[in-house]
LUMBALO-999278 format. One record per atom (N, C-alpha, C, CB): residue in one letter; x, z negated, y negated. Coordinates in steps of 0.05 Angstrom, whole numbers, padded with zeros to 5 digits, always signed. Glycine has a CB too. Layout:
N
aXZY/...
% end
This chain:
186
m+02766-03662-02337/m+02776-03663-02363/m+02790-03638-02379/m+02794-03683-02360/q+02773-03625-02398/q+02766-03605-02417/q+02788-03600-02437/q+02742-03613-02430/s+02803-03619-02445/s+02816-03623-02469/s+02847-03617-02455/s+02810-03656-02484/s+02870-03627-02486/s+02894-03629-02482/s+02915-03657-02484/s+02899-03611-02497/a+02929-03662-02478/a+02935-03692-02471/a+02959-03691-02498/a+02950-03700-02430/a+02956-03712-02514/a+02974-03721-02538/a+02992-03750-02520/a+02951-03733-02572/v+03021-03734-02543/v+03045-03756-02528/v+03048-03773-02552/v+03080-03740-02518/w+03060-03799-02551/w+03070-03814-02565/w+03076-03829-02559/w+03064-03819-02578/k+03110-03834-02572/k+03127-03849-02561/k+03123-03861-02522/k+03125-03871-02582/d+03116-03868-02508/d+03128-03877-02485/d+03098-03870-02464/d+03140-03913-02489/w+03079-03856-02490/w+03047-03864-02476/w+03033-03839-02479/w+03028-03891-02491/l+03011-03828-02461/l+03007-03798-02456/l+02974-03809-02466/l+03016-03779-02418/y+02950-03790-02480/y+02933-03801-02495/y+02912-03768-02473/y+02943-03805-02538/i+02885-03781-02464/i+02874-03757-02454/i+02846-03760-02449/i+02887-03749-02430/t+02828-03756-02463/t+02803-03759-02456/t+02789-03736-02441/t+02790-03765-02478/s+02765-03754-02435/s+02748-03743-02411/s+02719-03735-02412/s+02748-03762-02391/k+02708-03715-02395/k+02676-03710-02399/k+02664-03730-02395/k+02663-03690-02382/s+02669-03750-02380/s+02664-03777-02368/s+02656-03792-02392/s+02690-03791-02352/g+02668-03802-02421/g+02668-03804-02453/g+02694-03832-02458/g+02629-03814-02467/k+02706-03823-02438/k+02728-03838-02437/k+02763-03831-02447/k+02726-03843-02412/l+02770-03846-02466/l+02792-03841-02475/l+02810-03858-02454/l+02793-03847-02506/y+02842-03846-02439/y+02855-03856-02422/y+02877-03855-02439/y+02854-03845-02397/c+02894-03886-02437/c+02925-03894-02452/c+02948-03886-02423/c+02927-03938-02463/l+02955-03871-02412/l+02977-03879-02387/l+03009-03879-02403/l+02975-03849-02357/e+03022-03896-02378/e+03050-03897-02390/e+03063-03871-02378/e+03068-03926-02382/l+03080-03858-02394/l+03092-03831-02386/l+03111-03829-02364/l+03106-03820-02407/a+03121-03851-02358/a+03140-03856-02337/a+03135-03861-02311/a+03153-03874-02342/n+03109-03869-02304/n+03097-03874-02272/n+03056-03870-02278/n+03108-03919-02258/g+03053-03854-02307/g+03030-03850-02306/g+03000-03873-02299/g+03036-03831-02289/q+03015-03901-02297/q+02997-03913-02293/q+02976-03912-02324/q+03010-03940-02283/v+02950-03931-02321/v+02935-03929-02343/v+02932-03947-02361/v+02915-03924-02339/l+02941-03948-02380/l+02950-03984-02396/l+02926-03996-02408/l+02975-03983-02427/w+02902-03972-02424/w+02880-03979-02429/w+02861-03964-02437/w+02880-03994-02440/e+02836-03965-02433/e+02815-03939-02432/e+02802-03953-02456/e+02792-03931-02400/y+02778-03924-02466/y+02768-03941-02483/y+02745-03910-02480/y+02789-03956-02516/d+02720-03930-02479/d+02691-03915-02468/d+02674-03906-02489/d+02672-03934-02450/t+02670-03880-02496/t+02648-03870-02521/t+02617-03874-02507/t+02653-03832-02533/q+02621-03884-02486/q+02590-03876-02477/q+02574-03843-02471/q+02574-03889-02501/a+02596-03820-02483/a+02584-03790-02485/a+02605-03779-02480/a+02572-03779-02511/p+02602-03749-02471/p+02627-03738-02455/p+02641-03735-02479/p+02624-03709-02434/i+02663-03733-02474/i+02689-03725-02502/i+02707-03687-02497/i+02727-03759-02496/t+02699-03667-02512/t+02721-03648-02508/t+02729-03643-02521/t+02722-03632-02500/s+02741-03661-02544/s+02753-03659-02567/s+02788-03667-02548/s+02736-03685-02595/s+02812-03656-02561/s+02830-03665-02557/s+02834-03693-02566/s+02843-03649-02564/p+02866-03714-02563/p+02863-03745-02580/p+02887-03721-02601/p+02881-03789-02558/s+02889-03735-02625/s+02908-03730-02639/s+02917-03765-02649/s+02898-03707-02661/v+02947-03758-02649/v+02960-03791-02655/v+02980-03792-02669/v+02970-03808-02632/y+02985-03800-02689/y+03001-03799-02723/y+02999-03833-02724/y+02979-03778-02758/k+03031-03836-02727/k+03037-03868-02734/k+03019-03880-02731/k+03044-03877-02758/g+03018-03886-02705/g+03000-03899-02688/g+02974-03910-02691/g+03010-03915-02682/v+02962-03883-02691/v+02930-03876-02696/v+02928-03867-02683/v+02916-03865-02714/v+02909-03863-02657/v+02898-03841-02638/v+02866-03836-02646/v+02902-03851-02604/s+02863-03810-02654/s+02831-03811-02663/s+02829-03783-02646/s+02820-03811-02703/f+02791-03779-02634/f+02779-03763-02619/f+02754-03764-02634/f+02780-03771-02590/g+02749-03750-02627/g+02711-03750-02630/g+02701-03739-02601/g+02696-03723-02659/s+02670-03747-02594/s+02656-03744-02585/s+02627-03737-02582/s+02662-03753-02582/n+02610-03730-02568/n+02582-03720-02560/n+02572-03747-02578/n+02572-03718-02520/s+02572-03760-02581/s+02567-03791-02586/s+02557-03785-02616/s+02596-03814-02581/r+02565-03768-02625/r+02558-03762-02647/r+02578-03774-02670/r+02532-03770-02648/f+02607-03791-02654/f+02627-03806-02682/f+02651-03804-02670/f+02622-03843-02692/q+02666-03807-02695/q+02697-03791-02692/q+02704-03823-02688/q+02716-03767-02726/y+02730-03827-02676/y+02740-03859-02670/y+02768-03849-02679/y+02736-03876-02632/a+02772-03879-02685/a+02815-03885-02695/a+02810-03916-02678/a+02829-03893-02748/l+02825-03905-02661/l+02839-03930-02645/l+02871-03945-02651/l+02841-03919-02614/d+02864-03962-02647/d+02908-03974-02641/d+02914-03960-02624/d+02920-04009-02624/a+02940-03937-02623/a+02946-03932-02605/a+02970-03941-02582/a+02945-03915-02612/e+02967-03973-02592/e+02987-03984-02568/e+02965-04003-02552/e+03018-04004-02582/s+02953-04010-02570/s+02929-04032-02563/s+02897-04016-02549/s+02920-04049-02598/g+02894-03997-02560/g+02871-03989-02557/g+02847-04011-02567/g+02871-03981-02529/k+02850-04025-02585/k+02829-04027-02602/k+02815-04016-02627/k+02832-04041-02606/e+02792-04010-02628/e+02776-04000-02640/e+02786-04009-02684/e+02746-04014-02621/l+02788-03992-02695/l+02803-03985-02716/l+02776-03977-02737/l+02827-03960-02708/w+02756-03961-02723/w+02735-03949-02736/w+02724-03929-02724/w+02740-03941-02760/k+02698-03923-02731/k+02687-03911-02723/k+02665-03891-02741/k+02681-03926-02707/f+02667-03858-02749/f+02649-03853-02770/f+02627-03841-02749/f+02662-03831-02796/r+02596-03837-02757/r+02587-03827-02749/r+02573-03803-02766/r+02578-03842-02737/t+02578-03772-02752/t+02563-03755-02761/t+02536-03748-02750/t+02576-03736-02762/s+02520-03722-02755/s+02498-03710-02754/s+02493-03699-02726/s+02496-03692-02773/s+02521-03693-02711/s+02516-03686-02694/s+02541-03682-02677/s+02500-03670-02699/s+02546-03671-02649/s+02571-03677-02637/s+02597-03660-02644/s+02567-03677-02610/i+02622-03684-02633/i+02640-03674-02650/i+02661-03655-02626/i+02655-03702-02668/e+02660-03629-02628/e+02677-03617-02607/e+02707-03606-02614/e+02661-03594-02597/s+02711-03613-02643/s+02742-03609-02643/s+02757-03623-02643/s+02751-03598-02658/s+02788-03622-02648/s+02808-03633-02659/s+02807-03642-02676/s+02823-03625-02660/a+02814-03667-02685/a+02827-03676-02707/a+02859-03663-02712/a+02826-03706-02703/v+02857-03665-02748/v+02882-03668-02759/v+02885-03677-02771/v+02893-03658-02766/m+02918-03695-02770/m+02918-03714-02786/m+02952-03707-02803/m+02913-03745-02766/k+02937-03716-02839/k+02960-03709-02851/k+02964-03729-02879/k+02958-03676-02856/g+02981-03746-02867/g+02985-03774-02893/g+02959-03788-02890/g+02988-03764-02932/r+02958-03800-02905/r+02929-03818-02898/r+02904-03807-02884/r+02917-03829-02924/q+02891-03780-02878/q+02885-03768-02877/q+02880-03761-02848/q+02895-03759-02892/v+02853-03774-02833/v+02843-03752-02811/v+02818-03732-02822/v+02832-03769-02783/i+02820-03712-02807/i+02802-03689-02814/i+02801-03676-02798/i+02805-03675-02832/f+02770-03680-02787/f+02763-03660-02759/f+02738-03647-02771/f+02754-03679-02724/s+02726-03627-02761/s+02699-03617-02758/s+02675-03626-02735/s+02704-03591-02755/s+02644-03619-02743/s+02633-03625-02728/s+02604-03605-02728/s+02634-03652-02729/n+02592-03610-02701/n+02575-03589-02702/n+02550-03589-02718/n+02571-03584-02680/d+02552-03609-02745/d+02536-03609-02768/d+02539-03593-02790/d+02536-03630-02776/g+02558-03573-02781/g+02568-03553-02798/g+02593-03568-02835/g+02531-03535-02806/y+02596-03593-02826/y+02618-03599-02841/y+02640-03605-02835/y+02614-03613-02854/v+02665-03610-02854/v+02680-03614-02843/v+02688-03642-02858/v+02694-03592-02840/y+02707-03655-02848/y+02711-03690-02868/y+02737-03701-02860/y+02685-03720-02858/s+02742-03707-02882/s+02769-03716-02886/s+02763-03752-02888/s+02785-03698-02918/l+02771-03766-02874/l+02767-03791-02875/l+02800-03815-02877/l+02747-03793-02848/d+02795-03826-02891/d+02823-03849-02893/d+02823-03856-02855/d+02812-03890-02921/r+02860-03854-02854/r+02859-03860-02831/r+02867-03886-02815/r+02867-03843-02824/k+02874-03908-02835/k+02869-03934-02832/k+02843-03941-02831/k+02881-03946-02849/t+02821-03933-02855/t+02797-03945-02855/t+02776-03938-02839/t+02789-03945-02877/g+02780-03910-02853/g+02757-03897-02832/g+02734-03884-02856/g+02738-03926-02807/v+02741-03901-02883/v+02725-03891-02911/v+02730-03858-02919/v+02737-03912-02939/k+02701-03843-02923/k+02710-03812-02923/k+02720-03815-02962/k+02676-03782-02912/n+02739-03790-02948/n+02753-03786-02982/n+02733-03750-02990/n+02804-03780-02979/w+02719-03735-02973/w+02713-03705-02971/w+02693-03699-02953/w+02736-03690-02964/e+02675-03688-02963/e+02665-03672-02938/e+02662-03634-02952/e+02628-03690-02927/y+02667-03618-02922/y+02656-03589-02934/y+02636-03586-02921/y+02673-03563-02931/k+02620-03570-02930/k+02596-03555-02915/k+02600-03538-02905/k+02577-03547-02926/t+02597-03529-02884/t+02599-03487-02884/t+02564-03482-02869/t+02637-03466-02850/l+02561-03462-02871/l+02522-03457-02851/l+02523-03452-02827/l+02501-03429-02858/g+02541-03468-02810/g+02541-03464-02778/g+02550-03487-02770/g+02559-03442-02766/k+02554-03487-02744/k+02563-03510-02732/k+02593-03500-02723/k+02542-03521-02707/i+02611-03512-02720/i+02646-03520-02725/i+02650-03524-02699/i+02658-03549-02744/p+02648-03515-02681/p+02660-03530-02653/p+02695-03515-02649/p+02634-03519-02618/s+02700-03509-02660/s+02731-03505-02657/s+02744-03527-02674/s+02742-03474-02667/s+02775-03528-02669/s+02786-03550-02694/s+02798-03532-02708/s+02808-03577-02687/p+02807-03551-02733/p+02819-03537-02749/p+02854-03532-02755/p+02808-03547-02768/v+02857-03514-02772/v+02889-03511-02770/v+02900-03517-02796/v+02898-03482-02761/l+02922-03531-02795/l+02928-03547-02829/l+02952-03524-02828/l+02941-03592-02835/g+02955-03501-02853/g+02965-03489-02854/g+02993-03503-02885/g+02944-03468-02853/k+03015-03479-02888/k+03025-03484-02913/k+03008-03497-02938/k+03036-03461-02919/g+03022-03517-02955/g+03007-03527-02988/g+02988-03538-02990/g+02998-03510-03006/g+02975-03554-02953/g+02965-03569-02958/g+02937-03550-02949/g+02974-03582-02985/i+02934-03534-02937/i+02910-03515-02940/i+02893-03516-02904/i+02926-03476-02951/l+02875-03523-02903/l+02862-03523-02876/l+02845-03503-02868/l+02848-03545-02873/y+02846-03483-02847/y+02840-03461-02833/y+02805-03478-02821/y+02870-03451-02806/v+02785-03465-02828/v+02767-03474-02812/v+02734-03452-02791/v+02758-03496-02834/a+02743-03446-02778/a+02721-03424-02762/a+02697-03437-02763/a+02726-03417-02729/s+02664-03431-02776/s+02652-03438-02761/s+02630-03406-02752/s+02641-03466-02775/l+02610-03418-02742/l+02591-03396-02725/l+02579-03380-02756/l+02558-03416-02699/d+02584-03396-02763/d+02557-03378-02797/d+02574-03355-02799/d+02553-03399-02841/g+02598-03350-02782/g+02606-03322-02784/g+02641-03324-02806/g+02573-03302-02802/f+02647-03344-02821/f+02658-03345-02839/f+02690-03357-02831/f+02642-03359-02856/v+02705-03350-02839/v+02737-03371-02846/v+02730-03385-02868/v+02769-03353-02854/h+02743-03401-02869/h+02743-03421-02895/h+02769-03428-02894/h+02723-03447-02896/a+02777-03431-02925/a+02800-03441-02927/a+02790-03462-02949/a+02825-03421-02934/v+02812-03489-02939/v+02798-03517-02963/v+02813-03528-02958/v+02770-03536-02964/d+02828-03537-02983/d+02840-03557-02997/d+02840-03582-02986/d+02831-03559-03019/t+02860-03594-02979/t+02869-03622-02960/t+02854-03644-02979/t+02910-03629-02958/d+02873-03636-03008/d+02871-03655-03021/d+02841-03663-03032/d+02889-03650-03038/s+02824-03640-03039/s+02812-03637-03058/s+02780-03636-03041/s+02825-03611-03076/g+02782-03620-03022/g+02758-03613-03001/g+02744-03593-03009/g+02738-03634-02996/e+02758-03583-03033/e+02741-03563-03042/e+02749-03535-03028/e+02742-03562-03073/r+02734-03510-03026/r+02736-03485-03013/r+02750-03468-03042/r+02703-03473-02999/v+02779-03462-03020/v+02801-03438-03032/v+02790-03410-03031/v+02830-03437-03013/w+02788-03410-03008/w+02769-03375-03000/w+02753-03389-02980/w+02791-03340-02981/k+02732-03364-02983/k+02723-03351-02953/k+02717-03321-02948/k+02697-03363-02945/y+02723-03308-02915/y+02727-03294-02908/y+02707-03289-02890/y+02746-03296-02905/n+02695-03274-02893/n+02669-03263-02870/n+02687-03244-02849/n+02638-03238-02889/a+02682-03256-02831/a+02683-03253-02797/a+02671-03227-02789/a+02666-03279-02781/q+02656-03229-02800/q+02623-03216-02784/q+02622-03215-02752/q+02617-03179-02791/d+02626-03238-02741/d+02618-03249-02717/d+02626-03282-02721/d+02635-03233-02691/k+02616-03292-02701/k+02613-03323-02696/k+02647-03333-02685/k+02585-03328-02666/i+02658-03352-02689/i+02676-03362-02681/i+02686-03383-02681/i+02686-03355-02686/v+02680-03384-02635/v+02683-03412-02626/v+02698-03421-02620/v+02674-03419-02611/a+02728-03400-02617/a+02748-03413-02601/a+02767-03428-02627/a+02766-03388-02578/p+02788-03431-02619/p+02805-03441-02635/p+02815-03430-02647/p+02817-03451-02629/m+02832-03431-02675/m+02851-03407-02693/m+02876-03412-02687/m+02850-03407-02725/s+02900-03400-02690/s+02919-03406-02688/s+02946-03390-02714/s+02919-03401-02658/l+02962-03402-02726/l+02974-03403-02744/l+03004-03394-02741/l+02969-03425-02753/h+03018-03365-02745/h+03043-03363-02745/h+03047-03336-02762/h+03054-03363-02715/d+03073-03356-02779/d+03093-03331-02797/d+03065-03329-02823/d+03101-03289-02771/g+03040-03347-02830/g+03023-03343-02844/g+03009-03317-02833/g+03032-03344-02870/r+02995-03319-02814/r+02974-03300-02806/r+02958-03312-02785/r+02985-03274-02797/l+02941-03310-02794/l+02924-03326-02776/l+02903-03322-02756/l+02915-03338-02788/y+02906-03324-02734/y+02897-03308-02709/y+02870-03327-02705/y+02921-03308-02680/y+02852-03300-02693/y+02832-03312-02681/y+02806-03287-02658/y+02817-03327-02710/g+02790-03301-02648/g+02781-03291-02638/g+02749-03295-02629/g+02797-03292-02626/t+02735-03282-02627/t+02705-03267-02640/t+02690-03271-02617/t+02705-03231-02649/m+02665-03277-02613/m+02636-03284-02598/m+02647-03246-02581/m+02595-03289-02629/s+02642-03228-02599/s+02644-03203-02590/s+02673-03196-02575/s+02638-03184-02613/g+02687-03204-02579/g+02718-03216-02564/g+02735-03197-02566/g+02720-03224-02530/d+02734-03192-02598/d+02754-03176-02611/d+02776-03204-02619/d+02739-03156-02642/v+02810-03189-02625/v+02816-03209-02639/v+02829-03202-02666/v+02831-03224-02625/k+02836-03230-02687/k+02834-03213-02702/k+02843-03222-02722/k+02815-03202-02703/v+02875-03207-02740/v+02892-03231-02758/v+02881-03229-02793/v+02935-03223-02756/l+02888-03251-02798/l+02887-03255-02825/l+02913-03264-02839/l+02867-03273-02829/k+02916-03245-02859/k+02943-03244-02878/k+02940-03258-02910/k+02951-03208-02882/
% end
């Protein structure tokens, strides 16, 4: 397993490189159900209001009923999905190695918007104040995107590729580059 687990109610959700999402009972670790994507999963599951969502190397972003494991929808991109999704209101927002950030309706999977970068996006987006989403792409830029419209707010030239997840604290965005530098955006 290469991802972090998510907890909702009395259940723990974890993905695996074998292509499965597992739902386990927290009290005893018993597997309640599993869902097989037939492709490795490196993204961590996100759970919000009864929906668990995750991406896979199958090129799909999935949404399942968090209690039953029943598939609600799946959305195909043109490349693998390594990043974990962010859930905001009725949105599932995630990035793909096709260079796009997608916003889908949490319940239906219908696309709200997409935002194009010029490189793969293996790291997970970070949600900030005011509904601003921060995305690091292998195009060497940090992108700030309005989650309501999908429009770019600003773009910062990091002058290096960013593959690791960013972190946001006290209005500062922290990220590491391929060269091994740690940088801070205020």
